C-alpha positions in Angstrom: 3.0 6.5 13.3 2.3 3.9 16.0 -1.2 2.5 16.2 -3.0 0.0 18.4 -3.0 -3.6 17.4 -6.8 -3.8 17.4 -7.9 -5.0 13.9 -9.8 -2.3 12.0 -12.9 -3.3 10.0 -11.9 -4.4 6.6 -13.7 -3.6 3.3 -15.7 -0.6 2.3 -18.0 1.5 4.4 -20.6 3.2 2.3 -21.1 6.7 3.5 -23.6 7.8 0.8 -24.3 7.2 -2.8 -20.9 7.3 -4.6 -18.8 7.8 -1.4 -16.9 5.1 0.5 -14.4 5.0 3.3 -12.0 2.1 3.8 -9.7 1.2 6.7 -7.2 -0.6 4.4 -4.6 -3.2 5.3 -3.0 -5.0 2.4 -0.1 -7.4 2.2 0.1 -8.0 -1.5 1.9 -6.0 -4.2 -1.2 -5.9 -6.4 -4.7 -5.2 -5.1 -8.0 -4.9 -7.1 -9.8 -1.6 -7.0 -12.6 -1.9 -4.4 -14.9 0.2 -6.5 -15.5 0.2 -10.2 -16.4 3.5 -11.8 -15.6 5.3 -15.0 -14.1 8.1 -12.8 -13.0 7.2 -9.3 -11.4 9.8 -7.2 -9.1 8.2 -4.6 -7.8 9.9 -1.4 -4.9 8.0 0.2 -3.9 8.8 3.7 -0.9 6.5 4.0 0.0 5.2 7.5 2.5 2.6 6.4 3.9 1.1 3.2 3.8 2.6 -0.3 1.5 3.0 -3.3 2.7 3.8 -6.8 0.2 6.0 -8.7 0.4 6.6 -12.5 0.9 10.3 -13.1 0.8 10.6 -16.9 2.5 8.2 -19.3 6.0 8.7 -18.1 5.9 9.0 -14.3 4.5 7.6 -11.1 4.0 9.4 -7.8 4.9 7.3 -4.8 2.7 7.9 -1.7 4.5 6.8 1.5 4.0 6.8 5.2 2.7 10.0 6.7 1.8 11.4 3.2 -1.5 11.9 1.4 -2.3 11.6 -2.3 -5.3 12.4 -4.4 -5.7 10.9 -7.8 -8.1 9.4 -10.3 -7.9 5.6 -10.5 -7.2 4.0 -13.8 -10.2 1.9 -14.6 -9.6 -1.9 -14.4 -6.0 -1.4 -13.2 -5.1 -2.8 -9.8 -3.4 -0.7 -7.2 0.4 -1.3 -7.2 1.8 -1.4 -3.7 5.6 -1.6 -4.0 7.0 -3.7 -1.2 3.8 -5.6 -0.8 2.4 -3.8 2.2 0.0 -0.9 2.7 -2.0 0.5 5.6 -4.1 3.6 5.6 -7.4 5.3 5.3 -8.8 5.6 1.8 -11.7 7.7 0.7 -13.3 6.8 -2.7 -15.6 9.2 -4.5 -17.4 8.5 -7.8 -18.2 12.1 -8.9 -20.8 10.9 -11.3 -22.8 9.0 -8.6 -22.7 11.6 -5.8 -26.1 13.1 -5.2 -26.6 16.9 -5.3 -27.7 16.9 -1.6 -24.9 14.6 -0.3 -23.4 15.3 3.1 -20.2 16.6 1.4 -22.2 19.2 -0.5 -24.2 20.1 2.6 -20.8 20.7 4.3 -19.6 23.0 1.5 -17.5 20.4 -0.3 -18.5 20.5 -3.9 -17.1 17.3 -5.6 -16.4 18.8 -9.0 -14.5 21.7 -7.4 -12.5 19.3 -5.2 -11.5 17.1 -8.1 -10.4 20.1 -10.1 -8.5 21.6 -7.2 -6.6 18.5 -6.4 -6.1 16.8 -9.8 -6.0 19.6 -12.3 -2.2 19.1 -12.7 -2.1 15.3 -12.1 -1.6 13.4 -8.9 -1.6 15.6 -5.8 0.9 14.6 -3.0 1.8 16.2 0.3 3.0 15.3 3.8 0.1 15.0 6.2 -0.3 17.6 8.9 -0.4 17.0 12.6 -4.1 17.5 12.5 -4.6 14.8 9.9 -2.3 12.5 11.9 -4.5 13.0 15.0 -7.6 12.2 13.0 -6.1 9.0 11.5 -4.9 7.8 14.9 -8.3 8.6 16.5 -10.3 6.9 13.8 -8.1 3.9 13.5 -8.3 3.1 17.2 -12.0 3.6 17.3 -12.9 2.1 13.9 -14.5 -1.0 15.3 -17.2 1.1 17.0 -17.6 4.0 14.6 -21.1 4.8 13.3 -21.9 5.8 9.7 -22.4 9.4 11.0 -19.0 9.4 12.6 -17.4 8.1 9.5 -19.0 10.8 7.4 -17.7 13.3 9.9 -14.2 11.8 9.5 -14.4 12.2 5.7 -15.4 15.9 6.1 -12.6 16.6 8.6 -10.0 14.9 6.4 -11.0 16.8 3.3 -11.0 20.2 5.0 -7.6 19.5 6.6 -6.3 18.3 3.2 -7.5 21.5 1.5 -5.3 23.5 3.9 -2.1 21.8 2.7 0.0 22.8 -0.3 1.0 20.3 -3.0 4.5 19.1 -2.3 6.7 19.3 -5.3 9.3 17.2 -3.6 7.0 14.2 -3.2 8.6 10.9 -4.3 8.3 10.3 -8.0 9.8 7.7 -10.3 10.0 7.2 -14.1 7.3 4.9 -15.3 9.9 2.5 -16.8 11.5 2.0 -13.4 8.2 1.3 -11.6 6.9 -1.0 -14.3 10.2 -3.0 -14.3 10.1 -3.4 -10.5 6.5 -4.4 -10.6 7.3 -7.1 -13.2 10.1 -8.2 -11.0 7.9 -8.5 -7.9 5.3 -10.5 -9.8 7.9 -12.9 -11.2 9.7 -13.5 -7.9 6.7 -13.8 -5.7 5.0 -16.2 -8.0 7.3 -19.0 -6.8 9.6 -18.1 -3.9 11.3 -21.5 -4.1 13.1 -20.2 -7.2 16.1 -18.0 -6.6 16.5 -15.1 -9.1 19.8 -13.2 -8.8 19.8 -9.5 -9.4 22.4 -10.0 -12.1 20.2 -12.5 -14.0 17.2 -10.2 -13.8 19.2 -7.2 -14.8 20.5 -9.0 -17.8 17.0 -10.0 -18.8 15.9 -6.3 -18.6 19.0 -5.1 -20.5 20.3 -3.2 -17.4 23.5 -3.2 -15.4 23.2 -4.9 -12.1 23.8 -1.7 -10.3 21.2 0.1 -12.3 18.6 -2.6 -11.6 19.4 -2.5 -7.8 19.0 1.3 -7.9 15.5 0.9 -9.6 14.5 -1.5 -6.8 15.7 0.9 -4.1 13.9 3.8 -5.6 10.6 2.0 -6.0 10.5 -0.5 -3.1 12.2 1.8 -0.6 14.6 -1.0 0.3 17.2 -3.0 -1.6 16.5 -6.0 -3.9 18.1 -8.6 -1.6 16.6 -7.2 1.7 13.1 -7.0 0.2 12.9 -10.5 -1.2 14.6 -12.0 1.8 11.9 -10.4 4.0 9.1 -11.6 1.8 10.5 -15.2 1.8 10.7 -15.2 5.6 7.3 -13.7 6.0 5.9 -16.4 3.8 7.7 -19.0 5.9 6.2 -17.5 9.1 2.7 -17.7 7.5 3.3 -21.4 6.7 4.6 -22.2 10.2 1.4 -20.6 11.7 -1.1 -22.1 9.3 0.2 -25.5 8.2 1.8 -28.6 9.6 4.5 -28.8 6.9 7.9 -29.8 8.1 10.4 -27.0 8.6 12.7 -28.4 6.0 9.8 -28.4 3.4 8.9 -24.8 4.3 12.6 -23.8 4.0 12.8 -25.4 0.5 9.5 -23.8 -0.5 10.8 -20.3 0.2 14.1 -20.8 -1.5 16.5 -22.2 1.2 18.3 -25.4 0.3 19.8 -25.6 3.8 17.6 -25.9 6.8 20.4 -24.5 8.9 20.7 -21.3 6.8 17.0 -21.0 6.8 16.8 -21.2 10.6 19.6 -18.6 11.0 17.8 -16.2 8.6 14.5 -16.8 10.3 16.0 -16.1 13.7 17.7 -12.9 12.4 14.3 -11.7 11.2 12.0 -12.7 14.0 14.4 -13.4 17.0 12.8 -16.9 17.3 13.8 -20.3 15.9 11.2 -21.7 13.4 9.8 -24.4 15.8 9.7 -21.9 18.7 7.8 -19.5 16.4 5.3 -22.3 15.5 4.8 -23.3 19.1 4.1 -19.7 20.3 1.8 -19.0 17.3 -0.6 -21.8 18.3 
């Protein structure tokens, strides 16, 4: 789903009491809940990236690009975004704070009924329709200028279109142990990118075979262990080149490359620019 490069407004847009809409761009594997509530209904319309959503004690649903998911957030638990990137429209509803005369109720969308319809059997996942894709594209490109009334209208349109779609039994799901192990791996590795952790060493630490550990990473992250952490190292290097005056050799060491030559080659393979050229063009 290609979208314009115009930056959408970040943070929450309050639509009414207990109802928020967010144009969300995240580049971390963990993100705090933007709203705290005893019961928070979350509608994800994912445009890029992934979010892992607990679905009972033994399973996670994985919402991915061009999919929607409806779930209740676990209080005080951050969102887990496997792969460290997420872009999408998110609608948050606190059913206990929505007023009886809210714009959703006026439009025939009764919150209790919506929550029961979508979440009676756990997390609801489905591919988005062409109509939802059109709404997302339209709203993302015009988000900078959208009025509160237009955003409320967007929420109503998305909910009505979502109600037309069946739950998709084939939506990506992973055992909780796999997701939690990969989440722990991401936290460990990203804490200090200068340290190299081999897949075998991590697998041994978790009591897994190396092939089993790599399969877990592929299932949860959507890409292999080596490819994912190589990308994250180089993205961090690019950030440091843009935002600091550190020497290239120091940046290379800081993201786990002992050889500046190997770092330069890997950087070029990722960005099709040498590190100093990237820094010059980024100014």
